[in-house]
N, C-alpha and C positions, 0 to 999 in steps of 0.2 A: 508962418498962417497964413498969407495971403496968396502962396504959392500953391499950398494944397486946395484952398478954396478954387482956384481958376482950374486945377486938374480936375476936382469932383465937378465943376460945372460943365468944363467941357465932356465929360466921360455921361454924366446924366444926361445932356442936351445930345449928346450923338445917340444915346439910346431911345432918346423919345424921338428922334426925328427917322427911326426905322420906318420904311415903308413896306408894303407888299402889295402884289397884284394876285388876286384868286382867279385862276383862268380855269370856268369851266364851259362844259356844253350839256345841253338838254335835249334829250332826242325823243318823241313821241309820235305813235303811229296811228292810223286807223284803219283797222280797229287796234286797240291798244291791246298788250299783252305778247307782243311780237318779241322774240328772244334778239339780241343786237350783238354783233360781233365787231370789235374794232381791230383792224388790221389782223383779222383772224383769231382773236383772242376774246374769249365770252366777255360779256358787263352786266349782264342783266336783262329783263324784259321790259318793255316801253311800259310807262313812262321811265327812264332810265337817266341821270346826270351822272357825270364823272369829271374829273379834273384833266386837264391835258398840259404837257411841257412844252410843245414847241407851236407856234404857226405855221400852217400849210395845207397840204393836203392828207386827210385821213382816209381809208376806206372801210366802209361801215356794211354789214351783212345783215339783213333784217329777215327771221325767218319763223313763219306761224303755220301750223298745221291748215290746209284747207285754203291757203293763198300762196300765190304766187313769189319765190325767195327773191327778196330786192338786193341789189349790189348798187350802191353809191359811193363815187368819189366824191367826197365832199370837203369844200376849200374853208378853212378857218382863216380869215385875213386878220393880219396885225393891226390894232388901232395905231393912231399918230403916235402914243407916247410911249410905242414899244419898239420905236425905230432909233437905231443909236444916233446921238449920245444921249436921246433923251429916256430911254429904257433904264439907265442908271440913276437917273433923277428919281425916277417915277418908282422904281423898287428899292431905292436905298435912302433916298433923301426925304421925300416926302412923306409927312407924317401922317398919311392918312392909308387905311384899307382900300384898295381899288378893287371893283368887282368887274372881270371881262367876262360875259355870261354870254354864250351862243345858242339859241334856240332852233331845232329844225324838227319839222313835221314832215314826215313822209305818208303817202296812200299806198296802201296794199290791194293789190289786184285779186279778187278772186279767181283759184286755179280754175282750170277747165278741164274736166275729166275727158280722157283720150279714150277712143274706142279700140277694139281689139286689133284691126286692121291697121290704125295710126300706131301703135304700140309695136307690131312686126316691123313694121316699115322702118320706123326710127332704129329700131334694134339691128335691122339689115344694113342701114345706112352706118352705124357706128362700126359694124364688123367690117364692113367694105373700108372704111377709113382706116381702121386699126390695121388691115392687112397691106394697105397701101404705106403705112408708116413702117413695117416690118420689112417690106419690099419683097416678100414671097408668099406663097400659100401655105397655110397652118400643115405641121404635119398630120398625116392621118392617125386618128385615134385607134391606138390597139385593139383587138376585141378583147371583153373581160374573159379570165380564164372560164372553163366549163365546171373543172371540179379543185378545189383546193387541195394541194398535196398533202397526205398524210404525213404528219411528224410523230416520228418515232418517239414512245411515252420512255422516260428515265427512270430507271429503277429505284424505289424507294431507298432513302438512306437509313443506316441503321442507328441505335443510339450512340451520344455522344461520349468518346473514350476518357477516362481519366487522365490527366497531365498532373506529373508531379515536378516540383520545381528543380532544377539543374538536369533535366532530360528533354530530349528532342522527341516532337509527336512523329509516328510513324505513318 
């Protein structure tokens, strides 16, 4: 009986000592409502929060109509209790639920409309860079055909032939 009591006490005590660290971040923007992508995957419109698995760098992209797209490489530093060997203690032995929340606020700049001349100039620059990457001038575009060649019309099909079992169709 004493042995069972010791076993139950150890199991219940171990279950009560289970800790947990809730790792989250909150992203807000000015103006709100920007679509947020984390490492290329959409997570929602600002204000948005999500959990994360590891500490380190994350690539956030904020997109909103009428504003310049913002690309940020954000570092999420680990708190002192997440370094080895303290991480085992904080996540498995401390009987408290820890919250590690990081908040980031980003300012979006309004997009400046480009004039026609600027758009043409940027397009020409991109074309030139593409030709340099390929290493040659693009092949000339063939002229479109004047008239499409006539395709002869197929004769109409007749009515279906009846097939009886055991015979081959002709």
